[in-house]
C-alpha positions as CSV (number, residue, x, y, z in Angstrom):
1,M,-32.1,-4.4,-3.6
2,I,-32.3,-8.0,-2.4
3,K,-29.6,-9.0,0.0
4,R,-28.1,-12.4,0.7
5,V,-28.5,-14.1,4.1
6,N,-25.3,-15.0,5.9
7,S,-25.7,-18.7,6.5
8,T,-22.1,-19.5,7.5
9,G,-22.9,-19.4,11.2
10,R,-19.9,-17.3,12.0
11,R,-20.4,-14.3,14.2
12,R,-19.1,-10.9,13.5
13,I,-16.8,-9.1,15.9
14,P,-17.4,-5.3,15.9
15,Q,-14.4,-3.6,14.2
16,Q,-14.1,-1.2,17.1
17,H,-12.9,-4.1,19.3
18,V,-9.7,-4.2,17.3
19,Q,-7.4,-1.2,17.1
20,I,-4.4,-1.2,14.7
21,E,-1.4,1.0,14.4
22,V,1.0,0.7,11.5
23,C,4.5,2.0,11.8
24,D,6.7,3.2,8.9
25,G,9.7,1.2,8.0
26,D,11.1,-1.0,5.2
27,P,9.0,-3.1,5.6
28,R,6.4,-1.6,7.8
29,S,5.3,-3.2,11.1
30,F,2.1,-3.1,13.0
31,D,0.6,-3.6,16.5
32,A,-2.9,-4.5,17.5
33,S,-5.0,-4.0,20.6
34,I,-7.8,-6.6,20.9
35,N,-10.8,-6.4,23.2
36,L,-13.1,-9.4,23.2
37,A,-15.1,-8.5,26.2
38,G,-18.7,-9.8,25.7
39,F,-17.8,-12.1,22.8
40,A,-18.5,-15.7,23.9
41,A,-15.8,-18.1,22.8
42,P,-13.7,-20.9,24.4
43,D,-10.7,-19.6,26.3
44,D,-8.4,-21.8,24.2
45,A,-9.9,-20.6,20.9
46,L,-7.0,-19.4,18.6
47,L,-6.6,-15.8,17.5
48,V,-5.2,-15.1,14.1
49,M,-4.5,-11.7,12.5
50,E,-4.3,-11.4,8.7
51,A,-3.0,-8.4,6.8
52,T,-3.7,-7.7,3.1
53,C,-3.1,-4.8,0.9
54,A,-5.1,-3.3,-2.0
55,G,-3.5,-4.2,-5.3
56,S,-1.8,-7.3,-4.0
57,S,-2.9,-10.9,-3.6
58,R,-0.5,-11.6,-0.7
59,V,-2.0,-12.4,2.7
60,A,0.3,-12.1,5.8
61,R,-0.8,-14.3,8.7
62,F,0.1,-13.8,12.4
63,E,-0.8,-16.1,15.2
64,W,-1.9,-14.0,18.2
65,G,-2.3,-16.4,21.1
66,T,-5.7,-17.4,22.4
67,V,-8.9,-15.7,23.6
68,A,-7.9,-16.1,27.2
69,S,-4.3,-14.9,26.5
70,P,-3.9,-12.7,23.4
71,T,-0.2,-12.7,22.6
72,P,1.3,-10.7,19.7
73,P,4.1,-12.5,17.9
74,P,7.6,-10.9,18.0
75,D,7.6,-10.6,14.2
76,R,4.9,-8.3,13.0
77,L,6.6,-7.1,9.8
78,L,4.4,-6.5,6.7
79,H,6.6,-8.1,4.1
80,G,5.4,-7.8,0.6
81,L,2.6,-5.3,1.4
82,A,3.7,-2.0,0.0
83,G,0.3,-0.3,-0.8
84,Q,-1.1,2.6,1.2
85,H,-4.3,0.8,2.0
86,V,-3.6,-2.0,4.4
87,L,-6.6,-4.0,5.7
88,F,-6.6,-6.4,8.7
89,T,-8.8,-9.3,9.6
90,L,-9.1,-10.9,13.1
91,K,-10.3,-14.5,13.2
92,I,-11.3,-16.6,16.2
93,I,-10.7,-20.3,15.4
94,D,-11.9,-23.4,17.3
95,A,-8.7,-25.1,18.4
96,S,-10.6,-28.4,19.1
97,D,-12.0,-28.7,15.6
98,P,-9.8,-30.6,13.1
99,F,-11.2,-28.4,10.3
100,R,-10.4,-25.2,12.3
101,K,-14.0,-23.9,12.4
102,L,-14.3,-20.1,12.3
103,L,-16.1,-18.9,15.4
104,G,-15.9,-15.2,14.8
105,V,-14.4,-12.6,12.5
106,A,-13.7,-8.9,12.2
107,E,-12.9,-8.1,8.6
108,N,-11.4,-5.2,6.6
109,I,-10.1,-3.3,9.7
110,R,-8.3,-0.1,8.8
111,P,-5.5,1.2,10.9
112,L,-6.4,4.0,13.3
113,K,-2.9,5.3,13.3
114,G,-0.2,5.1,10.7
115,G,2.9,6.8,9.3
116,K,3.2,8.7,6.0
117,K,3.1,5.4,4.0
118,T,-0.3,4.2,5.4
119,A,-3.9,5.4,4.8
120,T,-5.8,5.5,8.1
121,G,-9.4,5.9,9.2
122,R,-12.4,5.6,6.9
123,Q,-11.8,6.4,3.2
124,G,-14.2,7.3,0.4
125,I,-16.1,4.7,-1.6
126,L,-13.3,4.4,-4.2
127,P,-9.8,4.8,-2.8
128,V,-7.0,4.8,-5.4
129,E,-4.0,2.5,-5.0
130,L,-0.9,1.8,-7.1
131,S,-0.4,-1.9,-7.9
132,D,2.5,-4.0,-9.2
133,D,0.2,-6.9,-10.3
134,L,-1.5,-5.3,-13.3
135,E,1.1,-6.3,-16.0
136,D,0.0,-4.3,-19.0
137,E,-3.3,-3.0,-17.8
138,P,-3.3,0.7,-17.1
139,W,-6.0,0.3,-14.4
140,R,-8.4,-2.2,-12.8
141,V,-11.2,-2.2,-10.3
142,E,-10.6,-4.5,-7.3
143,Y,-13.5,-5.7,-5.1
144,R,-13.1,-6.6,-1.4
145,T,-15.7,-7.5,1.3
146,S,-16.3,-3.9,2.3
147,E,-14.2,-1.9,-0.1
148,V,-13.8,-1.2,-3.8
149,F,-10.4,0.1,-5.0
150,L,-9.3,1.7,-8.3
151,L,-5.9,0.2,-9.0
152,I,-3.4,2.1,-11.1
153,N,-0.5,0.3,-12.6
154,S,2.6,1.2,-10.6
155,K,4.5,1.7,-13.9
156,L,2.1,4.7,-14.5
157,P,2.3,6.6,-11.2
158,F,1.6,9.9,-13.0
159,L,-1.9,8.5,-13.9
160,R,-3.0,8.7,-10.2
161,D,-2.1,12.4,-10.1
162,Q,-3.9,13.0,-13.5
163,L,-7.1,11.5,-12.1
164,R,-7.2,14.4,-9.7
165,S,-6.1,17.2,-12.1
166,D,-6.7,16.2,-15.7
167,P,-10.4,16.4,-16.8
168,L,-9.7,14.3,-19.9
169,V,-8.3,11.4,-17.8
170,Y,-11.0,11.8,-15.2
171,A,-13.8,11.8,-17.8
172,L,-12.5,8.8,-19.7
173,I,-12.0,6.5,-16.7
174,Y,-14.5,7.4,-13.9
175,P,-17.8,7.0,-15.8
176,Q,-16.7,3.5,-16.8
177,V,-15.7,2.7,-13.3
178,V,-19.1,3.8,-11.9
179,R,-20.9,1.7,-14.5
180,Q,-18.7,-1.4,-13.8
181,V,-19.0,-1.2,-10.0
182,L,-22.8,-0.8,-10.1
183,K,-23.1,-3.8,-12.4
184,Q,-21.0,-5.8,-10.0
185,A,-23.1,-4.6,-7.1
186,F,-26.3,-6.1,-8.7
187,A,-24.5,-9.3,-9.5
188,D,-22.9,-9.8,-6.1
189,Q,-25.5,-8.9,-3.4
190,A,-24.4,-7.9,0.1
191,D,-25.1,-10.0,3.2
192,E,-28.1,-8.7,5.2
193,D,-25.8,-8.2,8.2
194,S,-23.2,-6.2,6.3
195,P,-24.3,-2.6,6.3
196,E,-20.7,-1.5,5.7
197,A,-20.4,-3.8,2.6
198,W,-19.2,-1.9,-0.5
199,Q,-22.4,-2.8,-2.4
200,T,-24.6,-1.1,0.3
201,R,-22.5,2.1,0.3
202,W,-22.3,2.3,-3.5
203,M,-26.0,1.7,-4.0
204,S,-26.7,4.5,-1.5
205,F,-24.4,6.8,-3.3
206,A,-26.0,5.9,-6.7
207,S,-29.5,6.3,-5.4
208,Q,-28.7,9.9,-4.3
209,L,-27.0,10.6,-7.6
210,H,-29.9,9.2,-9.7
211,P,-31.8,12.2,-11.4
212,D,-35.0,11.1,-9.6
213,Q,-33.2,9.8,-6.5
214,L,-34.7,6.4,-7.1
215,A,-33.6,3.4,-5.1
216,P,-32.1,0.4,-7.1
217,P,-34.7,-2.0,-8.5
218,D,-35.6,-4.8,-6.1
219,E,-36.6,-7.2,-8.9
220,D,-34.0,-9.3,-10.6
221,D,-34.7,-7.6,-13.9
222,G,-31.5,-7.1,-15.9
223,E,-33.1,-4.5,-18.3
224,E,-34.5,-2.4,-15.5
225,Q,-31.2,-2.6,-13.6
226,M,-29.3,-1.4,-16.7
227,Q,-31.8,1.5,-17.2
228,W,-31.2,2.5,-13.6
229,I,-27.4,2.4,-14.0
230,D,-27.6,4.3,-17.3
231,A,-29.5,7.1,-15.5
232,V,-27.0,7.2,-12.7
233,V,-23.9,7.3,-15.0
234,S,-25.6,10.0,-17.2
235,Q,-26.3,12.1,-14.2
236,F,-22.7,11.6,-12.9
237,C,-21.3,12.8,-16.3
238,R,-23.8,15.7,-16.3
239,Q,-22.8,16.9,-12.8
240,H,-19.1,16.9,-13.7
241,E,-19.8,18.5,-17.1
242,F,-17.6,16.0,-18.8
243,L,-19.0,16.7,-22.3
244,Q,-18.6,20.4,-22.0
245,R,-15.1,20.2,-20.6
246,L,-13.9,17.7,-23.2
247,T,-15.5,19.9,-26.0
248,R,-13.5,22.9,-24.7
249,R,-10.4,20.7,-24.4
250,S,-10.7,19.5,-28.0
251,G,-10.4,23.1,-29.2
252,E,-7.1,23.5,-27.4
253,T,-5.5,20.1,-28.1
254,T,-5.8,17.7,-31.0
255,W,-6.2,13.9,-30.4
256,E,-2.9,13.5,-32.2
257,D,-1.2,15.5,-29.5
258,L,-2.6,13.1,-26.9
259,S,-1.4,9.9,-28.7
């Protein structure tokens, strides 16, 4: 699969240089340990931490001092970010530039520590999150720089549990999700310097799942891409025995019972 070249000029800060801890509360709060040793930047360059949450468009911004003197603000409350999956971004900004040029960035940092309300460490390729922003949609796929989330409408919290336990719900949602995500991965190529990008990880997953373990087509051929995706989704359904399980289910429950 062809990858885009990052031409923005900004440098990436390794995520391991930023360690986050989120503490339970209403709202939750967080703290961060930042180590910029070896990253060349002016001493007066500004540090900014941003917090977002799967299923919400809100971005909480925290000024964190300078490169020479990282200083956490007294208020580090995560107002309006109620989801389990909280992601952080550290930005280094040129203080002398009137346009606030971005000198470096560490994106999509997951907390290393957290309370009962917060997911920590690395997650699977499709974490599930409740969302208040879906209006009348039961579910939606949300794409971030290095993550893809399956959002479940917060008015239907039982649906998240049924995804794990009900073969009917699993079979009706997940094949469509896999197909949709792979289509988006072809349409939105990852940067060459983003091995952790969601596109890279999903294509690796799909290549192993493909019945012939074929890598995704390099050529920008929509028909060939769709054939590859069809093969992957078909194998996904075959491995999970969706057709057989739904056939057995239909003998126990009528569709009228499910409506």
